[in-house]
C-alpha positions as CSV (number, residue, x, y, z in Angstrom):
1,X,19.5,3.3,32.0
2,X,19.7,6.4,30.7
3,X,22.6,5.3,27.9
4,X,20.8,2.1,26.8
5,X,17.9,4.1,26.3
6,X,19.7,6.8,24.3
7,X,20.9,3.8,22.4
8,X,17.1,2.3,22.0
9,X,15.3,5.2,21.1
10,X,16.7,6.2,17.9
11,X,17.5,3.0,16.6
12,X,13.7,2.0,17.3
13,X,12.4,5.5,15.6
14,X,14.1,4.5,12.5
15,X,13.3,0.9,12.3
16,X,9.5,1.6,13.1
17,X,9.7,4.3,10.5
18,X,10.8,1.9,8.0
19,X,7.9,-0.9,9.0
20,X,5.2,1.8,8.5
21,X,6.5,3.5,5.6
22,X,6.9,0.3,3.7
23,X,3.1,-0.7,3.8
24,X,3.3,-4.2,3.8
25,X,0.1,-4.9,5.6
26,X,-1.6,-4.5,9.0
27,X,0.4,-6.9,10.9
28,X,4.0,-4.9,9.8
29,X,2.3,-1.7,10.4
30,X,0.8,-2.6,13.6
31,X,4.3,-4.0,14.7
32,X,5.8,-1.1,13.6
33,X,3.8,1.4,15.7
34,X,4.6,-1.3,18.3
35,X,8.0,-0.2,18.0
36,X,7.5,3.2,17.7
37,X,6.0,2.7,21.1
38,X,9.0,1.3,22.2
39,X,10.9,4.6,20.9
40,X,8.8,6.9,22.6
41,X,9.2,5.2,25.8
42,X,12.8,5.4,25.5
43,X,12.8,8.9,24.3
44,X,10.9,9.5,27.6
45,X,13.3,8.2,29.5
46,X,16.2,10.3,28.0
47,X,14.0,13.3,28.4
48,X,13.2,12.4,32.3
49,X,16.7,11.5,33.1
50,X,18.1,14.7,31.3
51,X,15.5,17.1,32.7
52,X,14.4,18.1,29.2
53,X,10.3,18.6,29.8
54,X,9.6,19.1,26.1
55,X,11.0,15.8,25.2
56,X,9.6,13.9,27.5
57,X,5.6,15.7,27.1
58,X,6.3,15.4,23.4
59,X,6.9,11.6,23.8
60,X,4.3,10.8,26.9
61,X,1.6,12.1,24.2
62,X,3.4,10.1,21.6
63,X,3.3,6.7,23.0
64,X,-0.2,7.2,23.6
65,X,-0.5,7.9,19.9
66,X,1.5,4.9,19.0
67,X,-0.6,2.4,21.3
68,X,-3.5,3.6,19.4
69,X,-1.6,2.3,16.1
70,X,-0.9,-0.6,17.8
71,X,-4.6,-1.1,18.4
72,X,-6.0,0.6,14.9
73,X,-3.2,-1.6,12.8
74,X,-3.0,-5.1,15.1
75,X,-6.5,-5.3,15.9
76,X,-9.0,-3.6,13.6
77,X,-7.4,-3.5,10.3
78,X,-5.3,-6.8,10.6
79,X,-9.2,-8.4,11.6
80,X,-10.5,-6.5,8.0
81,X,-7.5,-8.2,6.2
82,X,-7.8,-11.9,7.8
83,X,-11.6,-11.7,6.7
84,X,-10.9,-10.5,3.2
85,X,-8.0,-13.3,2.8
86,X,-10.2,-15.8,4.4
87,X,-13.1,-14.9,1.8
88,X,-10.8,-14.9,-1.2
89,X,-9.3,-18.4,0.1
90,X,-12.5,-20.0,0.5
91,X,-14.0,-18.9,-3.1
92,X,-10.8,-20.8,-4.3
93,X,-12.5,-23.9,-3.5
94,X,-16.0,-23.4,-4.0
95,X,-18.4,-23.2,-7.2
96,X,-18.5,-19.4,-6.9
97,X,-16.2,-17.0,-8.6
98,X,-13.0,-16.5,-7.4
99,X,-12.7,-13.6,-5.1
100,X,-10.1,-11.0,-4.2
101,X,-10.2,-8.0,-1.8
102,X,-10.8,-4.4,-4.1
103,X,-8.1,-3.3,-1.4
104,X,-5.6,-5.6,-2.4
105,X,-5.5,-4.2,-6.1
106,X,-3.1,-1.8,-5.2
107,X,0.6,-3.2,-5.1
108,X,-0.7,-6.2,-6.9
109,X,2.1,-7.5,-9.6
110,X,1.0,-6.9,-13.1
111,X,2.3,-9.4,-15.9
112,X,1.9,-9.3,-20.0
113,X,0.5,-11.8,-22.1
114,X,4.0,-13.8,-21.8
115,X,3.8,-13.4,-18.1
116,X,6.6,-11.0,-18.0
117,X,6.4,-8.5,-14.7
118,X,5.8,-4.9,-15.9
119,X,4.6,-3.3,-12.8
120,X,2.3,-3.2,-10.1
121,X,-0.9,-1.9,-9.5
122,X,-1.5,1.6,-7.7
123,X,-5.4,1.9,-8.1
124,X,-8.4,0.3,-9.4
125,X,-11.7,3.1,-10.5
126,X,-14.9,1.4,-10.0
127,X,-18.0,2.6,-12.0
128,X,-20.7,4.2,-9.5
129,X,-23.5,2.7,-11.2
130,X,-22.6,-0.7,-12.1
131,X,-20.0,-1.4,-9.7
132,X,-17.6,-3.2,-12.0
133,X,-13.9,-2.1,-12.5
134,X,-13.5,0.8,-15.3
135,X,-9.9,0.7,-16.0
136,X,-6.7,0.3,-13.5
137,X,-3.4,2.3,-12.9
138,X,-0.3,0.5,-13.6
139,X,2.7,1.8,-12.2
140,X,6.0,1.0,-14.1
141,X,9.3,2.4,-13.9
142,X,12.9,1.4,-11.9
143,X,13.2,0.1,-8.4
144,X,11.4,2.2,-5.4
145,X,9.6,4.3,-7.8
146,X,12.3,6.2,-10.1
147,X,11.7,6.9,-13.3
148,X,8.0,5.8,-12.6
149,X,5.0,6.1,-15.0
150,X,1.4,5.7,-14.8
151,X,-0.9,3.9,-17.4
152,X,-4.3,3.4,-17.5
153,X,-5.4,0.2,-18.5
154,X,-8.9,-0.9,-19.5
155,X,-10.8,-3.3,-17.6
156,X,-11.1,-5.7,-20.8
157,X,-7.8,-5.4,-21.4
158,X,-6.9,-7.5,-18.2
159,X,-7.7,-10.7,-16.5
160,X,-7.8,-10.2,-12.5
161,X,-6.7,-13.2,-10.5
162,X,-6.1,-13.5,-6.6
163,X,-2.5,-12.9,-6.8
164,X,-1.8,-11.0,-10.1
165,X,-3.0,-8.9,-12.9
166,X,-2.8,-10.3,-16.6
167,X,-2.7,-8.0,-19.3
168,X,-4.0,-9.5,-22.5
169,X,-2.0,-7.6,-24.6
170,X,2.2,-7.2,-25.2
171,X,4.1,-5.5,-23.3
172,X,4.8,-2.9,-26.7
173,X,0.9,-2.5,-26.3
174,X,1.6,-1.6,-22.7
175,X,4.6,0.7,-23.6
176,X,2.3,2.5,-26.4
177,X,-0.1,3.9,-23.6
178,X,0.1,7.7,-22.9
179,X,1.6,8.4,-19.1
180,X,-1.2,9.9,-17.4
181,X,0.0,13.5,-16.5
182,X,0.3,13.6,-12.5
183,X,-2.8,13.9,-10.7
184,X,-4.9,13.8,-13.8
185,X,-6.8,10.7,-14.1
186,X,-9.5,10.2,-16.8
187,X,-13.1,9.6,-16.2
188,X,-12.1,6.4,-18.9
189,X,-9.0,5.1,-20.4
190,X,-10.4,6.0,-23.6
191,X,-11.5,9.6,-22.3
192,X,-7.8,10.2,-21.8
193,X,-6.5,8.7,-25.4
194,X,-9.7,11.0,-27.5
195,X,-8.4,14.0,-25.2
196,X,-4.9,13.6,-26.1
197,X,-5.4,13.1,-29.5
198,X,-7.1,16.5,-29.9
C-alpha cells in the first residue's frame, strides 16, 4: 500500500497543480482539487506508514482544504458559471440583446477586422457611473505568454459577441497602439495615449 501511495502522491499532486493553474473553468479547477485530495490522502498514507508525523499532519490538513476547494469549485462556482451560460444561451434565442457574462471576457479570443486572431482579452474595465465597458485590455504575444504585450482598446473600437471580441480596425492599427507599462493601466485608453505623447 505504501509503495502505491508513494507513486500516486507525487503524480496526483503534479496533475492537480496543472489542472488548477490552467484556469480552464470551474469544472476543471474543481476536479483539480479532487485530484489534489487524492494526492494529499496518498501523502498522508506515506507519512503514516513511514512514521513522518509532520507529513501526515500537513497532508491531513491539506485534505480538508482540498475538500473545501472541491465544494467551492464544483458546487458554488460551477453553478454560477452554468447560470451565466444559461442566460447567454437563452439570450441568443430571444428578442432581447445577446448577453455574455462579464467574467467570460477574460480569456475571450480577440480577432481583427479580417477575422485573424490577434490575442485574448485579459480584462474589461467598466465605468462606475454608467456600468458600461470603457476599454478592454488585450494580450498579444507568443504561446504561453512569452513576449506578451498588453494594449488598451477602446470599447468603441470593438464588437462584443458571446464567443469572441472583434476589432473594428486592422491588425496594423492594433500593433500601433502603445503597450501598457506593467501595472499602469489608464483611467481611459485615450488618457494613456495623451500621457504618452507628452
